[in-house]
BALO-338205 format. One record per residue (C-alpha): residue number from 1; residue in one letter; chain; x, y, z. Coordinates in steps of 0.5 Angstrom, whole numbers. Each point is the difference from the previous one (the first is absolute). Layout:
// residues N
<num=NUM residuo=A cadena=A u=X v=Y w=Z>
...
// end
This chain:
// residues 63
<num=1 residuo=M cadena=A u=-113 v=-6 w=-178>
<num=2 residuo=D cadena=A u=-1 v=7 w=0>
<num=3 residuo=Q cadena=A u=-4 v=4 w=-5>
<num=4 residuo=K cadena=A u=7 v=3 w=-3>
<num=5 residuo=Q cadena=A u=3 v=-6 w=-1>
<num=6 residuo=T cadena=A u=-7 v=-2 w=-4>
<num=7 residuo=C cadena=A u=-1 v=6 w=-4>
<num=8 residuo=L cadena=A u=1 v=1 w=-7>
<num=9 residuo=Y cadena=A u=1 v=7 w=0>
<num=10 residuo=Y cadena=A u=4 v=6 w=2>
<num=11 residuo=N cadena=A u=-3 v=7 w=2>
<num=12 residuo=A cadena=A u=3 v=6 w=-1>
<num=13 residuo=Q cadena=A u=2 v=1 w=7>
<num=14 residuo=E cadena=A u=4 v=-7 w=-1>
<num=15 residuo=V cadena=A u=3 v=3 w=-7>
<num=16 residuo=M cadena=A u=2 v=6 w=3>
<num=17 residuo=E cadena=A u=4 v=-4 w=5>
<num=18 residuo=I cadena=A u=3 v=-5 w=-5>
<num=19 residuo=L cadena=A u=2 v=6 w=-5>
<num=20 residuo=G cadena=A u=2 v=5 w=6>
<num=21 residuo=V cadena=A u=-4 v=5 w=-4>
<num=22 residuo=S cadena=A u=-5 v=5 w=2>
<num=23 residuo=R cadena=A u=-8 v=-2 w=1>
<num=24 residuo=A cadena=A u=-1 v=4 w=-6>
<num=25 residuo=K cadena=A u=5 v=-3 w=-4>
<num=26 residuo=A cadena=A u=-3 v=-7 w=2>
<num=27 residuo=Y cadena=A u=-7 v=1 w=-2>
<num=28 residuo=K cadena=A u=3 v=3 w=-7>
<num=29 residuo=V cadena=A u=4 v=-7 w=0>
<num=30 residuo=V cadena=A u=-6 v=-4 w=2>
<num=31 residuo=R cadena=A u=-5 v=4 w=-5>
<num=32 residuo=E cadena=A u=5 v=-1 w=-6>
<num=33 residuo=L cadena=A u=1 v=-8 w=1>
<num=34 residuo=N cadena=A u=-8 v=0 w=1>
<num=35 residuo=E cadena=A u=-1 v=3 w=-7>
<num=36 residuo=E cadena=A u=5 v=-5 w=-3>
<num=37 residuo=L cadena=A u=-4 v=-5 w=3>
<num=38 residuo=E cadena=A u=-7 v=3 w=-2>
<num=39 residuo=A cadena=A u=3 v=1 w=-7>
<num=40 residuo=K cadena=A u=2 v=-8 w=0>
<num=41 residuo=G cadena=A u=-7 v=-1 w=2>
<num=42 residuo=Y cadena=A u=0 v=-2 w=7>
<num=43 residuo=I cadena=A u=-4 v=3 w=5>
<num=44 residuo=V cadena=A u=3 v=4 w=5>
<num=45 residuo=T cadena=A u=-1 v=3 w=7>
<num=46 residuo=A cadena=A u=2 v=7 w=1>
<num=47 residuo=G cadena=A u=5 v=2 w=5>
<num=48 residuo=K cadena=A u=3 v=-8 w=0>
<num=49 residuo=V cadena=A u=5 v=-3 w=-5>
<num=50 residuo=P cadena=A u=1 v=-8 w=0>
<num=51 residuo=K cadena=A u=6 v=-2 w=3>
<num=52 residuo=K cadena=A u=2 v=-4 w=-6>
<num=53 residuo=F cadena=A u=-1 v=5 w=-5>
<num=54 residuo=L cadena=A u=4 v=5 w=4>
<num=55 residuo=A cadena=A u=6 v=-5 w=1>
<num=56 residuo=E cadena=A u=0 v=-1 w=-8>
<num=57 residuo=R cadena=A u=0 v=8 w=-1>
<num=58 residuo=L cadena=A u=6 v=2 w=5>
<num=59 residuo=Y cadena=A u=7 v=-3 w=-1>
<num=60 residuo=G cadena=A u=3 v=-4 w=5>
<num=61 residuo=M cadena=A u=-7 v=-1 w=4>
<num=62 residuo=T cadena=A u=-2 v=-7 w=2>
<num=63 residuo=V cadena=A u=-7 v=-2 w=3>
// end
């Protein structure tokens, strides 16, 4: 298995490609999702968002 198959997170570049938005918008989405996770008491990593959480928050996306 390569690293992408086992990684649990998307970085902002991947979010940008998935959503078809600018780099700035992708970072904003990642930041907002991480703020939601922090409010729920989770530990977050700047610039990355869990794949499962992104899929839950985006309509029609599956992991």
